N, CA, C and O atoms as a GROMACS GRO file, in nm:
protein
  484
    1MET      N    1  -5.786   8.308 -11.928
    1MET     CA    2  -5.643   8.331 -11.938
    1MET      C    3  -5.602   8.429 -11.828
    1MET      O    4  -5.674   8.525 -11.800
    2THR      N    5  -5.489   8.405 -11.768
    2THR     CA    6  -5.441   8.490 -11.658
    2THR      C    7  -5.362   8.609 -11.713
    2THR      O    8  -5.322   8.612 -11.829
    3PHE      N    9  -5.342   8.706 -11.625
    3PHE     CA   10  -5.261   8.823 -11.661
    3PHE      C   11  -5.122   8.779 -11.707
    3PHE      O   12  -5.072   8.826 -11.809
    4GLY      N   13  -5.060   8.690 -11.631
    4GLY     CA   14  -4.924   8.646 -11.665
    4GLY      C   15  -4.915   8.579 -11.801
    4GLY      O   16  -4.823   8.605 -11.878
    5GLU      N   17  -5.012   8.492 -11.829
    5GLU     CA   18  -5.014   8.425 -11.960
    5GLU      C   19  -5.031   8.527 -12.072
    5GLU      O   20  -4.963   8.521 -12.175
    6ARG      N   21  -5.122   8.620 -12.050
    6ARG     CA   22  -5.148   8.720 -12.153
    6ARG      C   23  -5.026   8.809 -12.174
    6ARG      O   24  -4.991   8.842 -12.288
    7LEU      N   25  -4.960   8.848 -12.066
    7LEU     CA   26  -4.840   8.931 -12.076
    7LEU      C   27  -4.731   8.860 -12.154
    7LEU      O   28  -4.666   8.920 -12.240
    8LYS      N   29  -4.711   8.733 -12.126
    8LYS     CA   30  -4.607   8.657 -12.196
    8LYS      C   31  -4.639   8.648 -12.345
    8LYS      O   32  -4.550   8.665 -12.429
    9ILE      N   33  -4.763   8.624 -12.379
    9ILE     CA   34  -4.803   8.617 -12.520
    9ILE      C   35  -4.778   8.750 -12.589
    9ILE      O   36  -4.720   8.754 -12.697
   10LEU      N   37  -4.820   8.860 -12.526
   10LEU     CA   38  -4.801   8.993 -12.586
   10LEU      C   39  -4.653   9.025 -12.603
   10LEU      O   40  -4.611   9.078 -12.706
   11ARG      N   41  -4.574   8.991 -12.501
   11ARG     CA   42  -4.429   9.020 -12.508
   11ARG      C   43  -4.364   8.940 -12.621
   11ARG      O   44  -4.284   8.994 -12.697
   12THR      N   45  -4.398   8.812 -12.632
   12THR     CA   46  -4.336   8.730 -12.736
   12THR      C   47  -4.387   8.770 -12.875
   12THR      O   48  -4.311   8.765 -12.972
   13GLU      N   49  -4.513   8.810 -12.886
   13GLU     CA   50  -4.564   8.860 -13.015
   13GLU      C   51  -4.484   8.982 -13.061
   13GLU      O   52  -4.458   9.000 -13.180
   14LYS      N   53  -4.448   9.064 -12.965
   14LYS     CA   54  -4.372   9.186 -12.996
   14LYS      C   55  -4.224   9.156 -13.017
   14LYS      O   56  -4.149   9.241 -13.065
   15GLY      N   57  -4.182   9.035 -12.980
   15GLY     CA   58  -4.044   8.994 -13.002
   15GLY      C   59  -3.944   9.056 -12.908
   15GLY      O   60  -3.830   9.081 -12.945
   16ILE      N   61  -3.988   9.082 -12.784
   16ILE     CA   62  -3.894   9.140 -12.688
   16ILE      C   63  -3.874   9.045 -12.570
   16ILE      O   64  -3.962   8.967 -12.534
   17SER      N   65  -3.758   9.054 -12.512
   17SER     CA   66  -3.723   8.967 -12.400
   17SER      C   67  -3.779   9.025 -12.270
   17SER      O   68  -3.823   9.140 -12.265
   18GLN      N   69  -3.776   8.944 -12.166
   18GLN     CA   70  -3.817   8.992 -12.034
   18GLN      C   71  -3.727   9.108 -11.990
   18GLN      O   72  -3.773   9.204 -11.930
   19THR      N   73  -3.599   9.097 -12.020
   19THR     CA   74  -3.504   9.202 -11.983
   19THR      C   75  -3.538   9.333 -12.053
   19THR      O   76  -3.541   9.439 -11.990
   20GLU      N   77  -3.564   9.325 -12.184
   20GLU     CA   78  -3.599   9.446 -12.260
   20GLU      C   79  -3.728   9.509 -12.208
   20GLU      O   80  -3.738   9.631 -12.196
   21LEU      N   81  -3.827   9.425 -12.180
   21LEU     CA   82  -3.954   9.477 -12.128
   21LEU      C   83  -3.932   9.544 -11.994
   21LEU      O   84  -3.985   9.652 -11.968
   22GLY      N   85  -3.855   9.481 -11.909
   22GLY     CA   86  -3.826   9.538 -11.778
   22GLY      C   87  -3.760   9.674 -11.786
   22GLY      O   88  -3.790   9.764 -11.708
   23LYS      N   89  -3.668   9.690 -11.882
   23LYS     CA   90  -3.599   9.819 -11.898
   23LYS      C   91  -3.696   9.932 -11.929
   23LYS      O   92  -3.675  10.045 -11.886
   24ASN      N   93  -3.803   9.902 -12.004
   24ASN     CA   94  -3.904  10.003 -12.036
   24ASN      C   95  -3.974  10.057 -11.912
   24ASN      O   96  -4.030  10.167 -11.914
   25PHE      N   97  -3.971   9.978 -11.804
   25PHE     CA   98  -4.044  10.016 -11.683
   25PHE      C   99  -3.954  10.028 -11.561
   25PHE      O  100  -4.002  10.030 -11.447
   26ASN      N  101  -3.824  10.035 -11.584
   26ASN     CA  102  -3.726  10.039 -11.475
   26ASN      C  103  -3.744   9.921 -11.381
   26ASN      O  104  -3.736   9.934 -11.258
   27LEU      N  105  -3.767   9.805 -11.441
   27LEU     CA  106  -3.782   9.680 -11.365
   27LEU      C  107  -3.680   9.580 -11.415
   27LEU      O  108  -3.632   9.590 -11.529
   28GLY      N  109  -3.647   9.485 -11.332
   28GLY     CA  110  -3.555   9.380 -11.374
   28GLY      C  111  -3.628   9.265 -11.441
   28GLY      O  112  -3.750   9.258 -11.439
   29LYS      N  113  -3.549   9.176 -11.500
   29LYS     CA  114  -3.603   9.057 -11.565
   29LYS      C  115  -3.684   8.974 -11.465
   29LYS      O  116  -3.785   8.914 -11.501
   30THR      N  117  -3.638   8.971 -11.341
   30THR     CA  118  -3.706   8.892 -11.237
   30THR      C  119  -3.849   8.942 -11.215
   30THR      O  120  -3.941   8.861 -11.201
   31ALA      N  121  -3.868   9.072 -11.212
   31ALA     CA  122  -4.002   9.128 -11.191
   31ALA      C  123  -4.095   9.085 -11.304
   31ALA      O  124  -4.210   9.048 -11.280
   32ILE      N  125  -4.046   9.091 -11.427
   32ILE     CA  126  -4.128   9.051 -11.542
   32ILE      C  127  -4.159   8.902 -11.533
   32ILE      O  128  -4.270   8.859 -11.561
   33SER      N  129  -4.060   8.824 -11.494
   33SER     CA  130  -4.081   8.680 -11.478
   33SER      C  131  -4.187   8.652 -11.371
   33SER      O  132  -4.270   8.564 -11.389
   34LEU      N  133  -4.183   8.726 -11.262
   34LEU     CA  134  -4.283   8.709 -11.156
   34LEU      C  135  -4.422   8.747 -11.206
   34LEU      O  136  -4.521   8.683 -11.170
   35TYR      N  137  -4.432   8.852 -11.290
   35TYR     CA  138  -4.561   8.888 -11.351
   35TYR      C  139  -4.611   8.773 -11.438
   35TYR      O  140  -4.728   8.734 -11.429
   36GLU      N  141  -4.523   8.720 -11.521
   36GLU     CA  142  -4.563   8.618 -11.617
   36GLU      C  143  -4.598   8.485 -11.551
   36GLU      O  144  -4.669   8.403 -11.609
   37THR      N  145  -4.550   8.462 -11.431
   37THR     CA  146  -4.584   8.340 -11.358
   37THR      C  147  -4.693   8.366 -11.253
   37THR      O  148  -4.722   8.280 -11.170
   38ASN      N  149  -4.751   8.483 -11.258
   38ASN     CA  150  -4.861   8.523 -11.168
   38ASN      C  151  -4.822   8.518 -11.020
   38ASN      O  152  -4.905   8.491 -10.933
   39LYS      N  153  -4.694   8.544 -10.993
   39LYS     CA  154  -4.648   8.546 -10.854
   39LYS      C  155  -4.640   8.689 -10.802
   39LYS      O  156  -4.615   8.712 -10.683
   40ARG      N  157  -4.661   8.785 -10.892
   40ARG     CA  158  -4.659   8.926 -10.853
   40ARG      C  159  -4.750   9.001 -10.950
   40ARG      O  160  -4.757   8.969 -11.068
   41ASP      N  161  -4.820   9.101 -10.898
   41ASP     CA  162  -4.906   9.184 -10.981
   41ASP      C  163  -4.846   9.323 -10.996
   41ASP      O  164  -4.788   9.377 -10.901
   42PRO      N  165  -4.859   9.382 -11.114
   42PRO     CA  166  -4.807   9.518 -11.132
   42PRO      C  167  -4.898   9.619 -11.063
   42PRO      O  168  -5.016   9.592 -11.041
   43ASP      N  169  -4.843   9.736 -11.030
   43ASP     CA  170  -4.928   9.842 -10.978
   43ASP      C  171  -5.010   9.897 -11.095
   43ASP      O  172  -4.983   9.865 -11.211
   44LYS      N  173  -5.110   9.978 -11.064
   44LYS     CA  174  -5.201  10.022 -11.171
   44LYS      C  175  -5.131  10.106 -11.277
   44LYS      O  176  -5.167  10.098 -11.394
   45GLU      N  177  -5.034  10.187 -11.239
   45GLU     CA  178  -4.963  10.269 -11.338
   45GLU      C  179  -4.886  10.181 -11.436
   45GLU      O  180  -4.887  10.206 -11.557
   46THR      N  181  -4.820  10.078 -11.384
   46THR     CA  182  -4.746   9.984 -11.470
   46THR      C  183  -4.843   9.909 -11.561
   46THR      O  184  -4.814   9.886 -11.678
   47LEU      N  185  -4.956   9.871 -11.507
   47LEU     CA  186  -5.058   9.802 -11.586
   47LEU      C  187  -5.104   9.890 -11.702
   47LEU      O  188  -5.115   9.842 -11.815
   48TRP      N  189  -5.132  10.017 -11.676
   48TRP     CA  190  -5.174  10.110 -11.782
   48TRP      C  191  -5.065  10.124 -11.887
   48TRP      O  192  -5.093  10.124 -12.007
   49LYS      N  193  -4.940  10.135 -11.841
   49LYS     CA  194  -4.829  10.151 -11.936
   49LYS      C  195  -4.808  10.025 -12.020
   49LYS      O  196  -4.778  10.034 -12.139
   50LEU      N  197  -4.826   9.908 -11.958
   50LEU     CA  198  -4.816   9.782 -12.034
   50LEU      C  199  -4.924   9.777 -12.142
   50LEU      O  200  -4.897   9.740 -12.256
   51ALA      N  201  -5.046   9.813 -12.104
   51ALA     CA  202  -5.156   9.814 -12.201
   51ALA      C  203  -5.125   9.910 -12.315
   51ALA      O  204  -5.150   9.879 -12.432
   52ASP      N  205  -5.072  10.026 -12.283
   52ASP     CA  206  -5.035  10.124 -12.387
   52ASP      C  207  -4.924  10.070 -12.476
   52ASP      O  208  -4.930  10.083 -12.598
   53LEU      N  209  -4.822  10.011 -12.415
   53LEU     CA  210  -4.710   9.958 -12.491
   53LEU      C  211  -4.755   9.853 -12.592
   53LEU      O  212  -4.711   9.853 -12.707
   54PHE      N  213  -4.844   9.764 -12.549
   54PHE     CA  214  -4.890   9.656 -12.637
   54PHE      C  215  -5.015   9.694 -12.717
   54PHE      O  216  -5.066   9.614 -12.796
   55ASP      N  217  -5.062   9.817 -12.698
   55ASP     CA  218  -5.178   9.868 -12.770
   55ASP      C  219  -5.300   9.779 -12.750
   55ASP      O  220  -5.367   9.740 -12.846
   56VAL      N  221  -5.328   9.747 -12.624
   56VAL     CA  222  -5.444   9.666 -12.588
   56VAL      C  223  -5.516   9.734 -12.471
   56VAL      O  224  -5.463   9.826 -12.409
   57SER      N  225  -5.637   9.688 -12.443
   57SER     CA  226  -5.709   9.741 -12.328
   57SER      C  227  -5.657   9.676 -12.200
   57SER      O  228  -5.596   9.569 -12.203
   58VAL      N  229  -5.681   9.742 -12.088
   58VAL     CA  230  -5.642   9.685 -11.959
   58VAL      C  231  -5.720   9.556 -11.934
   58VAL      O  232  -5.665   9.460 -11.882
   59ASP      N  233  -5.848   9.553 -11.972
   59ASP     CA  234  -5.927   9.430 -11.955
   59ASP      C  235  -5.865   9.315 -12.033
   59ASP      O  236  -5.863   9.202 -11.986
   60TYR      N  237  -5.815   9.344 -12.152
   60TYR     CA  238  -5.753   9.238 -12.232
   60TYR      C  239  -5.626   9.186 -12.164
   60TYR      O  240  -5.608   9.065 -12.152
   61ILE      N  241  -5.541   9.276 -12.121
   61ILE     CA  242  -5.414   9.232 -12.061
   61ILE      C  243  -5.439   9.158 -11.929
   61ILE      O  244  -5.360   9.072 -11.890
   62LEU      N  245  -5.549   9.192 -11.861
   62LEU     CA  246  -5.582   9.122 -11.736
   62LEU      C  247  -5.648   8.986 -11.761
   62LEU      O  248  -5.666   8.908 -11.668
   63GLY      N  249  -5.683   8.960 -11.888
   63GLY     CA  250  -5.748   8.834 -11.920
   63GLY      C  251  -5.898   8.837 -11.897
   63GLY      O  252  -5.964   8.733 -11.899
   64ARG      N  253  -5.954   8.957 -11.877
   64ARG     CA  254  -6.098   8.971 -11.853
   64ARG      C  255  -6.178   8.982 -11.981
   64ARG      O  256  -6.300   8.974 -11.979
   65SER      N  257  -6.109   8.999 -12.094
   65SER     CA  258  -6.175   9.012 -12.224
   65SER      C  259  -6.084   8.954 -12.330
   65SER      O  260  -5.962   8.957 -12.317
   66ASP      N  261  -6.144   8.903 -12.436
   66ASP     CA  262  -6.065   8.855 -12.550
   66ASP      C  263  -6.062   8.958 -12.661
   66ASP      O  264  -6.009   8.932 -12.769
   67ILE      N  265  -6.118   9.074 -12.636
   67ILE     CA  266  -6.116   9.182 -12.733
   67ILE      C  267  -5.998   9.272 -12.699
   67ILE      O  268  -5.991   9.330 -12.590
   68ARG      N  269  -5.905   9.281 -12.793
   68ARG     CA  270  -5.779   9.351 -12.764
   68ARG      C  271  -5.796   9.499 -12.732
   68ARG      O  272  -5.732   9.551 -12.640
   69LYS      N  273  -5.882   9.567 -12.809
   69LYS     CA  274  -5.896   9.711 -12.790
   69LYS      C  275  -6.042   9.746 -12.774
   69LYS      O  276  -6.129   9.684 -12.836
   70ARG      N  277  -6.070   9.844 -12.692
   70ARG     CA  278  -6.208   9.883 -12.664
   70ARG      C  279  -6.280   9.927 -12.792
   70ARG      O  280  -6.399   9.899 -12.807
   71ASP      N  281  -6.212   9.994 -12.884
   71ASP     CA  282  -6.279  10.040 -13.005
   71ASP      C  283  -6.319   9.924 -13.096
   71ASP      O  284  -6.404   9.941 -13.183
   72GLU      N  285  -6.259   9.807 -13.076
   72GLU     CA  286  -6.303   9.689 -13.150
   72GLU      C  287  -6.435   9.639 -13.093
   72GLU      O  288  -6.518   9.582 -13.164
   73GLU      N  289  -6.454   9.663 -12.963
   73GLU     CA  290  -6.574   9.617 -12.895
   73GLU      C  291  -6.693   9.707 -12.924
   73GLU      O  292  -6.806   9.660 -12.940
   74MET      N  293  -6.667   9.835 -12.932
   74MET     CA  294  -6.775   9.931 -12.949
   74MET      C  295  -6.750  10.019 -13.070
   74MET      O  296  -6.674  10.115 -13.064
   75LYS      N  297  -6.812   9.985 -13.180
   75LYS     CA  298  -6.802  10.069 -13.298
   75LYS      C  299  -6.905  10.181 -13.281
   75LYS      O  300  -7.024  10.154 -13.266
   76ILE      N  301  -6.861  10.302 -13.283
   76ILE     CA  302  -6.950  10.415 -13.265
   76ILE      C  303  -7.022  10.443 -13.396
   76ILE      O  304  -6.960  10.460 -13.501
   77ILE      N  305  -7.154  10.447 -13.387
   77ILE     CA  306  -7.236  10.474 -13.504
   77ILE      C  307  -7.304  10.608 -13.485
   77ILE      O  308  -7.363  10.635 -13.381
   78LYS      N  309  -7.294  10.691 -13.584
   78LYS     CA  310  -7.359  10.821 -13.579
   78LYS      C  311  -7.508  10.803 -13.600
   78LYS      O  312  -7.551  10.713 -13.673
   79ASP      N  313  -7.587  10.889 -13.537
   79ASP     CA  314  -7.732  10.882 -13.548
   79ASP      C  315  -7.781  10.874 -13.692
   79ASP      O  316  -7.872  10.797 -13.723
   80GLU      N  317  -7.720  10.954 -13.779
   80GLU     CA  318  -7.766  10.958 -13.919
   80GLU      C  319  -7.737  10.828 -13.994
   80GLU      O  320  -7.794  10.804 -14.100
   81GLU      N  321  -7.649  10.742 -13.938
   81GLU     CA  322  -7.619  10.614 -14.000
   81GLU      C  323  -7.721  10.506 -13.962
   81GLU      O  324  -7.725  10.400 -14.024
   82ILE      N  325  -7.802  10.534 -13.860
   82ILE     CA  326  -7.900  10.437 -13.813
   82ILE      C  327  -8.032  10.463 -13.886
   82ILE      O  328  -8.083  10.574 -13.884
   83PRO      N  329  -8.086  10.360 -13.950
   83PRO     CA  330  -8.214  10.378 -14.019
   83PRO      C  331  -8.322  10.427 -13.922
   83PRO      O  332  -8.321  10.393 -13.804
   84GLU      N  333  -8.414  10.507 -13.973
   84GLU     CA  334  -8.518  10.569 -13.891
   84GLU      C  335  -8.598  10.467 -13.810
   84GLU      O  336  -8.626  10.489 -13.693
   85ASP      N  337  -8.635  10.355 -13.873
   85ASP     CA  338  -8.716  10.256 -13.801
   85ASP      C  339  -8.640  10.192 -13.684
   85ASP      O  340  -8.701  10.154 -13.585
   86LEU      N  341  -8.507  10.182 -13.696
   86LEU     CA  342  -8.428  10.127 -13.585
   86LEU      C  343  -8.415  10.226 -13.471
   86LEU      O  344  -8.403  10.185 -13.355
   87ARG      N  345  -8.417  10.354 -13.501
   87ARG     CA  346  -8.406  10.456 -13.396
   87ARG      C  347  -8.528  10.454 -13.305
   87ARG      O  348  -8.521  10.500 -13.191
   88LYS      N  349  -8.639  10.402 -13.355
   88LYS     CA  350  -8.764  10.406 -13.279
   88LYS      C  351  -8.790  10.278 -13.200
   88LYS      O  352  -8.896  10.263 -13.141
   89LEU      N  353  -8.694  10.186 -13.198
   89LEU     CA  354  -8.713  10.061 -13.125
   89LEU      C  355  -8.728  10.087 -12.975
   89LEU      O  356  -8.658  10.171 -12.918
   90GLU      N  357  -8.818  10.014 -12.915
   90GLU     CA  358  -8.838  10.019 -12.770
   90GLU      C  359  -8.736   9.927 -12.703
   90GLU      O  360  -8.679   9.839 -12.768
   91VAL      N  361  -8.714   9.948 -12.576
   91VAL     CA  362  -8.618   9.867 -12.500
   91VAL      C  363  -8.657   9.719 -12.508
   91VAL      O  364  -8.570   9.633 -12.524
   92GLU      N  365  -8.786   9.689 -12.497
   92GLU     CA  366  -8.832   9.550 -12.502
   92GLU      C  367  -8.801   9.487 -12.638
   92GLU      O  368  -8.765   9.369 -12.646
   93GLU      N  369  -8.815   9.564 -12.744
   93GLU     CA  370  -8.787   9.513 -12.878
   93GLU      C  371  -8.639   9.482 -12.895
   93GLU      O  372  -8.602   9.383 -12.958
   94ILE      N  373  -8.556   9.565 -12.838
   94ILE     CA  374  -8.411   9.542 -12.845
   94ILE      C  375  -8.376   9.417 -12.765
   94ILE      O  376  -8.294   9.336 -12.809
   95ALA      N  377  -8.437   9.401 -12.648
   95ALA     CA  378  -8.413   9.282 -12.565
   95ALA      C  379  -8.456   9.156 -12.639
   95ALA      O  380  -8.386   9.054 -12.635
   96MET      N  381  -8.571   9.161 -12.708
   96MET     CA  382  -8.617   9.045 -12.784
   96MET      C  383  -8.519   9.011 -12.896
   96MET      O  384  -8.489   8.894 -12.921
   97SER      N  385  -8.470   9.114 -12.965
   97SER     CA  386  -8.378   9.088 -13.077
   97SER      C  387  -8.249   9.023 -13.028
   97SER      O  388  -8.191   8.939 -13.097
   98LYS      N  389  -8.204   9.060 -12.909
   98LYS     CA  390  -8.083   8.998 -12.853
   98LYS      C  391  -8.107   8.850 -12.823
   98LYS      O  392  -8.018   8.767 -12.844
   99LYS      N  393  -8.229   8.817 -12.775
   99LYS     CA  394  -8.261   8.677 -12.747
   99LYS      C  395  -8.273   8.596 -12.875
   99LYS      O  396  -8.230   8.481 -12.881
  100ILE      N  397  -8.330   8.657 -12.977
  100ILE     CA  398  -8.351   8.589 -13.104
  100ILE      C  399  -8.218   8.566 -13.177
  100ILE      O  400  -8.201   8.466 -13.248
  101LYS      N  401  -8.126   8.657 -13.160
  101LYS     CA  402  -7.999   8.654 -13.232
  101LYS      C  403  -7.927   8.519 -13.224
  101LYS      O  404  -7.871   8.473 -13.324
  102GLY      N  405  -7.928   8.456 -13.109
  102GLY     CA  406  -7.853   8.332 -13.091
  102GLY      C  407  -7.929   8.204 -13.128
  102GLY      O  408  -7.875   8.094 -13.116
  103LEU      N  409  -8.052   8.219 -13.172
  103LEU     CA  410  -8.132   8.101 -13.203
  103LEU      C  411  -8.095   8.042 -13.339
  103LEU      O  412  -8.046   8.114 -13.427
  104PRO      N  413  -8.120   7.911 -13.357
  104PRO     CA  414  -8.099   7.851 -13.488
  104PRO      C  415  -8.200   7.907 -13.589
  104PRO      O  416  -8.304   7.959 -13.551
  105LYS      N  417  -8.168   7.897 -13.717
  105LYS     CA  418  -8.251   7.953 -13.824
  105LYS      C  419  -8.394   7.900 -13.819
  105LYS      O  420  -8.488   7.976 -13.841
  106GLU      N  421  -8.412   7.771 -13.791
  106GLU     CA  422  -8.546   7.714 -13.787
  106GLU      C  423  -8.632   7.783 -13.682
  106GLU      O  424  -8.749   7.810 -13.707
  107GLN      N  425  -8.576   7.811 -13.566
  107GLN     CA  426  -8.650   7.878 -13.460
  107GLN      C  427  -8.679   8.024 -13.496
  107GLN      O  428  -8.786   8.076 -13.465
  108LYS      N  429  -8.585   8.088 -13.562
  108LYS     CA  430  -8.609   8.226 -13.608
  108LYS      C  431  -8.723   8.228 -13.708
  108LYS      O  432  -8.809   8.316 -13.704
  109ASP      N  433  -8.724   8.131 -13.799
  109ASP     CA  434  -8.832   8.122 -13.899
  109ASP      C  435  -8.966   8.100 -13.831
  109ASP      O  436  -9.067   8.159 -13.872
  110ALA      N  437  -8.969   8.017 -13.727
  110ALA     CA  438  -9.093   7.990 -13.654
  110ALA      C  439  -9.143   8.117 -13.585
  110ALA      O  440  -9.263   8.144 -13.584
  111ILE      N  441  -9.053   8.194 -13.529
  111ILE     CA  442  -9.090   8.321 -13.465
  111ILE      C  443  -9.146   8.417 -13.568
  111ILE      O  444  -9.245   8.485 -13.544
  112LEU      N  445  -9.082   8.424 -13.683
  112LEU     CA  446  -9.128   8.512 -13.790
  112LEU      C  447  -9.269   8.472 -13.834
  112LEU      O  448  -9.354   8.559 -13.855
  113ARG      N  449  -9.295   8.342 -13.850
  113ARG     CA  450  -9.429   8.295 -13.888
  113ARG      C  451  -9.532   8.333 -13.782
  113ARG      O  452  -9.643   8.373 -13.815
  114LEU      N  453  -9.494   8.321 -13.654
  114LEU     CA  454  -9.583   8.358 -13.545
  114LEU      C  455  -9.617   8.507 -13.551
  114LEU      O  456  -9.733   8.546 -13.538
  115ILE      N  457  -9.517   8.589 -13.572
  115ILE     CA  458  -9.538   8.734 -13.581
  115ILE      C  459  -9.630   8.765 -13.699
  115ILE      O  460  -9.722   8.846 -13.686
  116GLU      N  461  -9.605   8.703 -13.812
  116GLU     CA  462  -9.688   8.727 -13.930
  116GLU      C  463  -9.833   8.686 -13.906
  116GLU      O  464  -9.925   8.754 -13.952
  117SER      N  465  -9.854   8.575 -13.834
  117SER     CA  466  -9.991   8.532 -13.805
  117SER      C  467 -10.059   8.629 -13.708
  117SER      O  468 -10.179   8.653 -13.719
  118LEU      N  469  -9.984   8.683 -13.613
  118LEU     CA  470 -10.038   8.781 -13.519
  118LEU      C  471 -10.075   8.912 -13.590
  118LEU      O  472 -10.174   8.977 -13.555
  119GLU      N  473  -9.996   8.949 -13.690
  119GLU     CA  474 -10.024   9.071 -13.765
  119GLU      C  475 -10.154   9.059 -13.846
  119GLU      O  476 -10.222   9.158 -13.870
  120LYS      N  477 -10.187   8.938 -13.887
  120LYS     CA  478 -10.309   8.915 -13.967
  120LYS      C  479 -10.434   8.924 -13.883
  120LYS      O  480 -10.542   8.952 -13.936
  121GLU      N  481 -10.422   8.903 -13.751
  121GLU     CA  482 -10.540   8.905 -13.663
  121GLU      C  483 -10.595   9.043 -13.644
  121GLU      O  484 -10.693   9.061 -13.572
   0.00000   0.00000   0.00000
């Protein structure tokens, strides 16, 4: 999704016209229309203000992410909330878990059986 498409969606979700949005930034309706048709890009200050106005991340408004807010992407977990055995995971173990995560259940079960057979040796 492009910046212009995302801006138009956010503006219409908020129920404001191009004219109203432009007034918030000392811009005319034409400037907003040019943004929404991807014929003009806002400067970085305007981009930050737009993200703040719509309560989204800059990456979201630029169309680089489908996650509206950064805190939705990264839930901060306190150390004491992480079980002790998970705190001791090695980098390789974390990498393996990421690869396993997307596999179908049958393949996960096969990996588990393999691990169990290796533990018996």
